[in-house]
C-alpha positions as CSV (number, residue, x, y, z in Angstrom):
1,X,92.3,112.7,121.7
2,X,88.8,111.3,121.3
3,X,87.6,114.4,119.4
4,X,90.6,114.1,117.1
5,X,89.7,110.5,116.3
6,X,86.0,111.4,115.7
7,X,87.1,114.2,113.3
8,X,89.4,111.7,111.5
9,X,86.5,109.3,111.2
10,X,84.1,112.0,109.9
11,X,86.5,113.7,107.5
12,X,87.6,110.4,105.9
13,X,84.2,108.7,106.1
14,X,85.7,105.7,107.9
15,X,82.6,104.5,109.7
16,X,78.8,104.6,109.2
17,X,76.1,104.0,111.9
18,X,75.5,100.3,112.5
19,X,78.7,99.1,110.9
20,X,80.0,95.7,111.8
21,X,83.7,96.3,112.5
22,X,86.6,93.8,112.8
23,X,89.4,95.1,115.0
24,X,92.8,93.6,114.5
25,X,93.8,92.7,118.1
26,X,97.4,91.9,119.1
27,X,97.1,92.4,122.8
28,X,99.4,95.4,122.6
29,X,98.6,99.0,123.7
30,X,97.7,100.3,120.3
31,X,95.1,97.6,119.3
32,X,93.7,97.5,122.8
33,X,93.2,101.3,122.8
34,X,91.6,101.2,119.4
35,X,89.2,98.4,120.5
36,X,88.3,100.4,123.7
37,X,87.6,103.5,121.7
38,X,85.4,101.8,119.1
39,X,83.4,100.0,121.8
40,X,82.7,103.4,123.4
41,X,81.7,105.3,120.2
42,X,78.1,104.7,121.2
43,X,76.7,107.2,118.6
44,X,77.8,104.8,115.8
45,X,76.1,101.7,117.3
46,X,78.9,99.5,116.0
47,X,78.9,95.7,116.1
48,X,82.6,95.2,117.1
49,X,84.5,91.9,116.7
50,X,88.1,91.5,118.1
51,X,90.2,89.2,115.9
52,X,93.5,87.9,117.1
53,X,96.0,86.2,114.7
54,X,98.6,83.8,116.3
55,X,101.6,83.8,114.0
56,X,103.2,80.8,115.9
57,X,106.3,82.8,116.5
58,X,106.2,83.5,120.2
59,X,104.4,80.5,121.8
60,X,104.5,81.6,125.4
61,X,103.4,85.2,124.6
62,X,100.7,83.9,122.2
63,X,99.1,82.0,125.0
64,X,98.9,85.1,127.2
65,X,97.6,87.2,124.3
66,X,94.8,84.7,123.5
67,X,93.8,84.7,127.2
68,X,93.7,88.5,127.2
69,X,91.4,88.3,124.1
70,X,89.1,86.0,125.9
71,X,89.1,88.1,129.1
72,X,88.4,91.3,127.1
73,X,85.6,89.7,125.2
74,X,83.8,88.6,128.5
75,X,84.5,91.9,130.3
76,X,83.5,94.2,127.5
77,X,80.7,92.1,126.1
78,X,82.1,91.9,122.5
79,X,82.6,89.0,120.1
80,X,86.0,87.6,119.7
81,X,87.7,85.3,117.2
82,X,91.2,83.8,116.9
83,X,93.1,82.3,114.0
84,X,96.4,80.5,114.1
85,X,98.8,80.6,111.1
86,X,102.0,78.6,110.8
87,X,104.5,81.3,109.7
88,X,107.6,79.2,110.5
89,X,106.1,76.4,108.4
90,X,105.3,78.7,105.5
91,X,108.8,80.2,105.5
92,X,110.3,76.7,105.6
93,X,108.2,75.6,102.6
94,X,109.0,78.8,100.7
95,X,111.7,81.0,102.1
96,X,110.9,84.7,102.0
97,X,110.8,87.8,104.2
98,X,109.2,87.0,107.6
99,X,107.6,90.5,107.8
100,X,106.2,90.2,104.2
101,X,104.8,86.7,104.7
102,X,103.3,87.6,108.1
103,X,101.7,90.7,106.6
104,X,100.2,88.9,103.6
105,X,98.8,86.2,105.8
106,X,97.2,88.7,108.2
107,X,95.5,90.5,105.4
108,X,94.4,87.2,103.9
109,X,92.8,86.2,107.3
110,X,91.1,89.6,107.7
111,X,89.7,89.5,104.2
112,X,88.4,85.9,104.6
113,X,86.8,86.5,108.0
114,X,85.3,89.8,106.8
115,X,83.5,87.9,104.0
116,X,82.5,85.1,106.4
117,X,80.7,87.4,108.9
118,X,79.8,90.1,106.4
119,X,81.7,92.8,108.2
120,X,81.7,96.4,106.8
121,X,85.2,97.5,108.0
122,X,88.5,96.1,109.3
123,X,90.0,98.6,111.8
124,X,93.8,98.5,112.2
125,X,95.7,100.4,115.0
126,X,98.4,102.2,113.0
127,X,99.0,105.7,114.4
128,X,101.0,108.8,113.5
129,X,104.3,107.5,114.8
130,X,103.9,104.4,112.7
131,X,103.6,106.6,109.7
132,X,106.8,108.5,110.5
133,X,108.7,105.3,111.0
134,X,107.3,103.9,107.7
135,X,108.4,107.0,105.7
136,X,112.0,106.8,107.2
137,X,112.1,103.1,106.6
138,X,111.2,103.6,102.9
139,X,113.7,106.4,102.5
140,X,116.5,104.2,103.9
141,X,115.7,101.2,101.8
142,X,114.9,103.3,98.7
143,X,111.5,104.5,97.4
144,X,109.9,106.7,94.8
145,X,107.8,109.8,95.5
146,X,104.7,107.7,95.9
147,X,106.4,105.7,98.6
148,X,106.8,108.9,100.7
149,X,103.0,109.0,101.0
150,X,103.4,106.2,103.5
151,X,100.5,104.2,104.9
152,X,97.0,105.1,103.6
153,X,94.4,106.0,106.2
154,X,92.0,103.7,104.3
155,X,92.3,101.2,101.5
156,X,90.3,98.7,99.5
157,X,87.1,100.4,100.7
158,X,87.1,98.6,104.1
159,X,90.5,98.7,105.8
160,X,90.5,101.7,108.1
161,X,93.0,103.3,110.5
162,X,91.0,105.5,113.0
163,X,94.1,106.3,115.2
164,X,96.0,107.6,112.2
165,X,96.3,111.2,113.5
166,X,97.1,110.5,117.1
167,X,100.6,109.9,118.5
168,X,102.0,107.0,120.5
169,X,102.2,109.4,123.5
170,X,98.5,110.2,123.3
171,X,97.7,106.5,123.1
172,X,99.8,105.8,126.2
173,X,98.1,108.6,128.1
174,X,94.6,107.3,127.1
175,X,95.5,103.8,128.2
176,X,96.7,105.0,131.5
177,X,93.7,107.2,132.1
178,X,91.3,104.3,131.4
179,X,93.5,101.8,133.3
180,X,93.9,99.4,130.3
181,X,96.1,96.4,130.8
182,X,98.0,95.3,127.7
183,X,100.8,92.9,126.8
184,X,104.2,93.9,125.4
185,X,105.5,92.1,122.3
186,X,109.1,91.1,123.2
187,X,110.3,91.5,119.6
188,X,109.5,95.3,119.8
189,X,112.8,95.9,121.5
190,X,115.0,93.6,119.4
191,X,117.4,95.6,117.3
192,X,117.8,92.9,114.7
193,X,114.7,94.4,113.1
194,X,115.3,97.6,111.2
195,X,112.0,99.2,112.1
196,X,112.9,98.8,115.8
197,X,116.3,100.5,115.1
198,X,114.5,103.4,113.5
199,X,112.1,103.8,116.4
200,X,114.6,103.2,119.2
201,X,117.8,104.7,117.8
202,X,117.5,106.8,114.6
203,X,114.4,108.9,115.4
204,X,115.6,109.9,118.9
205,X,119.0,110.9,117.3
206,X,117.3,113.0,114.6
207,X,115.1,114.7,117.2
208,X,117.9,115.4,119.6
209,X,120.7,116.4,117.2
210,X,119.1,117.6,114.0
211,X,115.4,118.6,114.2
212,X,113.2,118.3,117.3
213,X,110.2,118.5,115.0
214,X,111.4,115.9,112.5
215,X,108.1,113.9,112.9
216,X,106.0,116.9,111.9
217,X,108.3,117.5,108.9
218,X,107.9,113.9,107.7
219,X,104.2,113.9,108.1
220,X,104.0,117.1,106.0
221,X,106.2,115.4,103.4
222,X,103.9,112.4,103.3
223,X,100.8,114.5,102.8
224,X,102.4,116.4,99.9
225,X,103.6,113.1,98.4
226,X,100.1,111.7,98.7
227,X,98.5,114.7,97.0
228,X,101.0,114.5,94.2
229,X,100.4,110.7,93.8
230,X,96.6,111.3,93.6
231,X,97.0,114.1,91.1
232,X,99.3,112.0,88.8
233,X,97.0,109.0,89.0
234,X,94.1,111.1,87.8
235,X,96.2,112.8,85.2
236,X,97.5,109.6,83.5
237,X,94.2,107.7,83.5
238,X,93.3,108.9,79.9
239,X,96.7,107.9,78.7
240,X,96.5,104.4,80.2
241,X,93.1,103.9,78.4
242,X,94.5,105.2,75.1
243,X,97.7,103.1,75.2
244,X,96.2,99.8,76.5
245,X,95.1,96.8,74.3
246,X,93.8,93.3,74.8
247,X,94.8,90.5,72.5
248,X,92.5,87.6,71.3
249,X,94.4,85.4,73.8
250,X,93.5,87.7,76.7
251,X,96.9,89.2,77.1
252,X,97.0,92.9,78.2
253,X,99.3,95.0,76.0
254,X,101.0,98.4,76.0
255,X,101.2,100.3,72.7
256,X,104.9,101.3,72.5
257,X,104.6,104.0,69.8
258,X,102.4,106.3,71.8
259,X,104.1,105.4,75.1
260,X,107.6,106.2,73.9
261,X,106.5,109.7,72.8
262,X,105.7,110.7,76.4
263,X,108.2,112.3,78.8
264,X,110.0,109.9,81.0
265,X,108.3,111.1,84.2
266,X,104.9,110.6,82.7
267,X,105.9,107.2,81.4
268,X,106.7,106.2,85.0
269,X,103.1,106.9,86.1
270,X,101.5,105.5,83.0
271,X,103.4,102.2,83.4
272,X,102.6,102.1,87.1
273,X,98.9,102.4,86.5
274,X,99.0,100.1,83.6
275,X,100.6,97.4,85.8
276,X,97.7,97.7,88.2
277,X,95.5,96.5,85.4
278,X,97.8,93.6,84.8
279,X,97.8,92.5,88.4
280,X,95.5,94.5,90.7
281,X,96.5,95.1,94.3
282,X,100.1,93.9,93.7
283,X,102.7,96.4,94.8
284,X,105.7,96.7,92.4
285,X,108.9,98.0,94.1
286,X,110.1,101.3,92.7
287,X,113.5,99.9,91.7
288,X,111.7,97.1,89.8
289,X,109.4,99.6,88.0
290,X,112.3,101.8,87.1
291,X,114.3,98.8,85.8
292,X,111.3,97.8,83.5
293,X,110.9,101.4,82.4
294,X,114.6,101.8,81.5
295,X,114.5,98.4,79.7
296,X,111.6,99.5,77.6
297,X,113.3,102.8,76.6
298,X,116.6,101.1,75.8
299,X,115.3,98.1,73.8
300,X,112.1,99.7,72.4
301,X,110.7,97.4,69.6
302,X,113.4,94.8,70.3
303,X,112.2,94.2,73.9
304,X,113.6,91.0,75.4
305,X,111.3,88.8,77.4
306,X,111.5,88.9,81.2
307,X,109.5,88.2,84.4
308,X,108.5,91.3,86.3
309,X,106.7,89.8,89.3
310,X,105.1,86.5,90.4
311,X,103.4,84.8,87.5
312,X,103.7,87.7,85.1
313,X,105.7,87.3,81.9
314,X,106.4,90.3,79.7
315,X,107.6,90.1,76.1
316,X,107.7,92.3,72.9
317,X,105.5,91.6,69.9
318,X,105.7,94.0,67.0
319,X,105.0,97.5,68.2
320,X,103.5,96.3,71.5
321,X,104.7,94.9,74.8
322,X,102.4,92.1,76.1
323,X,101.9,90.9,79.6
324,X,100.7,87.4,80.3
325,X,100.4,84.9,83.1
326,X,102.6,82.3,81.4
327,X,104.8,80.4,83.8
328,X,107.4,79.9,81.1
329,X,110.8,80.2,82.7
330,X,113.4,82.6,81.4
331,X,116.5,80.9,80.0
332,X,119.1,80.9,82.7
333,X,121.7,82.0,80.2
334,X,120.0,85.4,80.1
335,X,120.8,86.0,83.8
336,X,124.0,84.2,84.7
337,X,125.0,86.3,87.7
338,X,124.1,89.4,89.6
339,X,126.8,91.5,91.4
340,X,125.9,92.8,94.9
341,X,126.8,96.0,96.8
342,X,127.8,95.2,100.3
343,X,126.7,96.6,102.6
344,X,123.5,97.9,101.0
345,X,120.1,97.1,99.6
346,X,120.3,95.1,96.4
347,X,117.2,94.7,94.3
348,X,117.3,92.1,91.4
349,X,114.1,92.7,89.4
350,X,114.7,89.8,87.0
351,X,114.5,87.4,89.9
352,X,111.9,89.5,91.9
353,X,114.5,89.3,94.7
354,X,116.0,91.7,97.2
355,X,119.0,91.1,99.4
356,X,119.7,93.6,102.2
357,X,123.3,93.5,103.6
358,X,124.0,95.5,106.7
359,X,126.5,95.6,109.6
360,X,124.8,94.0,112.6
361,X,125.7,92.3,115.9
362,X,125.3,88.5,116.1
363,X,121.9,87.5,117.5
364,X,121.6,86.6,121.1
365,X,119.7,83.4,120.3
366,X,120.8,81.6,117.1
367,X,117.9,79.2,117.3
368,X,115.6,82.2,116.4
369,X,117.4,82.9,113.1
370,X,115.2,81.9,110.2
371,X,116.3,80.5,106.8
372,X,115.7,83.9,105.2
373,X,118.7,85.5,106.8
374,X,122.3,84.8,107.7
375,X,125.1,86.3,109.8
376,X,128.6,86.1,108.2
377,X,132.1,87.0,109.3
378,X,133.2,89.7,107.0
379,X,136.9,88.9,107.2
380,X,136.2,85.5,105.6
381,X,134.6,87.0,102.5
382,X,136.3,87.6,99.2
383,X,134.6,90.6,97.6
384,X,132.7,91.5,95.5
385,X,129.8,89.1,96.1
386,X,127.3,88.0,93.6
387,X,124.2,85.9,93.0
388,X,124.3,83.0,90.6
389,X,122.8,79.6,90.1
390,X,123.8,75.9,90.3
391,X,126.6,74.8,88.0
392,X,127.9,71.3,87.4
393,X,130.7,70.5,89.9
394,X,129.5,73.0,92.6
395,X,130.6,72.0,96.1
396,X,129.6,73.4,99.5
397,X,130.1,72.8,103.2
398,X,126.7,73.0,104.9
399,X,126.6,74.6,108.3
400,X,126.9,71.9,110.9
401,X,127.9,69.3,108.3
402,X,131.0,67.0,108.4
403,X,132.7,68.7,105.4
404,X,132.5,69.6,101.8
405,X,129.9,67.9,99.6
406,X,128.5,68.3,96.1
407,X,125.7,70.8,95.9
408,X,123.8,68.1,94.0
409,X,124.0,65.8,97.0
410,X,122.9,68.6,99.4
411,X,119.8,69.2,97.3
412,X,119.0,65.5,97.5
413,X,119.5,65.5,101.3
414,X,117.0,68.4,101.7
415,X,114.6,66.6,99.4
416,X,114.5,69.5,96.8
417,X,112.7,68.3,93.7
418,X,115.0,68.1,90.7
419,X,113.1,70.8,88.5
420,X,113.6,73.3,91.3
421,X,117.3,72.9,91.9
422,X,118.4,75.2,89.1
423,X,116.1,77.9,90.4
424,X,117.7,78.3,93.8
425,X,119.9,81.4,94.0
426,X,123.4,81.0,95.4
427,X,125.4,83.7,97.2
428,X,129.0,83.4,96.1
429,X,132.3,85.2,96.8
430,X,134.7,86.8,94.2
431,X,136.6,83.5,94.1
432,X,133.3,81.6,93.5
433,X,132.9,79.9,96.9
434,X,129.3,79.3,97.9
435,X,128.5,81.4,101.0
436,X,124.7,80.6,101.2
437,X,122.2,78.5,99.4
438,X,119.5,81.1,99.8
439,X,116.7,79.9,102.0
440,X,118.4,76.6,102.9
441,X,121.8,76.7,104.5
442,X,124.8,78.9,105.3
443,X,128.3,77.6,104.6
444,X,130.3,76.4,107.6
445,X,133.3,78.2,106.2
446,X,131.7,81.7,106.6
447,X,130.0,81.4,110.0
448,X,130.6,83.8,112.8
449,X,132.8,82.0,115.4
450,X,134.5,84.9,117.3
451,X,133.0,87.8,119.2
452,X,135.6,90.1,117.7
453,X,134.5,89.3,114.1
454,X,132.9,92.2,112.1
455,X,129.5,90.8,111.1
456,X,127.2,91.4,108.1
457,X,123.6,90.3,108.2
458,X,122.1,89.2,104.9
459,X,118.3,89.3,104.6
460,X,116.5,87.9,101.6
461,X,113.0,89.0,100.5
462,X,110.8,89.4,97.5
463,X,111.2,92.7,95.5
464,X,107.9,92.0,93.6
């Protein structure tokens, strides 16, 4: 295993002699093994820092993980650092996907601390099984060819994944051989998380009943997809340069005449690379990119203005499409309602919103359910469902409340500023009853109150 990791480091130029390396430390077996290996790569003379991020989600476990960090630092003679971020508070202030917010905050912390201590690399403990699970997850929720490439072994010039070509089993054998003591994250076994269901249920089923080498097949697929992505990126670079323009006001534009002459498949990659110029390091979901591409080809020189992701406004002007950072809101009349498929993954590009609806058992502990998701009794719903916005006269029975009240009064009670009230999405039934004020409250009328109820779980996130 060690030789395999050394070859990965050399072939991908992940480390140089004397590098100062931050290791993302969670207390689990993967990050502890990575830390142990890097500390023992004596030929590289690394200056290793173990950094632990407390997400404020598992208080009792967080205490033990911080203690393990301190013990490891003293025992192995390495520098340690811990940071606490209030994920529940961030979600309360701005409802979103827990996984997305936690990931963004982790990367923010790593970037800031790297700059603070002038570190050369940030090492993360993703391994081959993580890659397999990521590819399956993306296939299930919907992805383009590039998404099949999965997690990159390195990114941004300093995030690296030295364990990328070793398996979970090899890591477990290494930890046992070196008598490493780690802590288990209790959420790793909760089936309310789709990644856990993939790891604990779907992959074992695929291996047992369909293909015992399914992991190898998916890894081969990811490598081919990565090679195809790299080839297309290089191929379209001259097209992007030729079709780009910058206005006197600093807006970046796309020349439609030349763009529309290209084959649709090439347009896809040109637009994708072009959007990276507009907002670097911002990942646009495949569904949102396809929606924008279809809209360009349908409307051409009569392109109607829209938001494509946070803070970016796109509009037509003559024979060009311009992208700006204007915060001008789209008129609500242009997006009155959006039908949903249930169950299924629904991406609403105009709102940079995604809603995942799936059959799921009720949670064991309702107090752990965040404002970003709800569980609903299916028998109480009138289908199809849709997303719309506040209208005069809307009424709603907030979960736990004494009865029906005006939505206007509910917004006042939760201290939502008046300008924001018309921007809050509402999940409504076919007969226009409010099921959920997204990010705020479920309706009492649609709660799960019997074990025999069939239950749908609704999860809201950002589609970018």
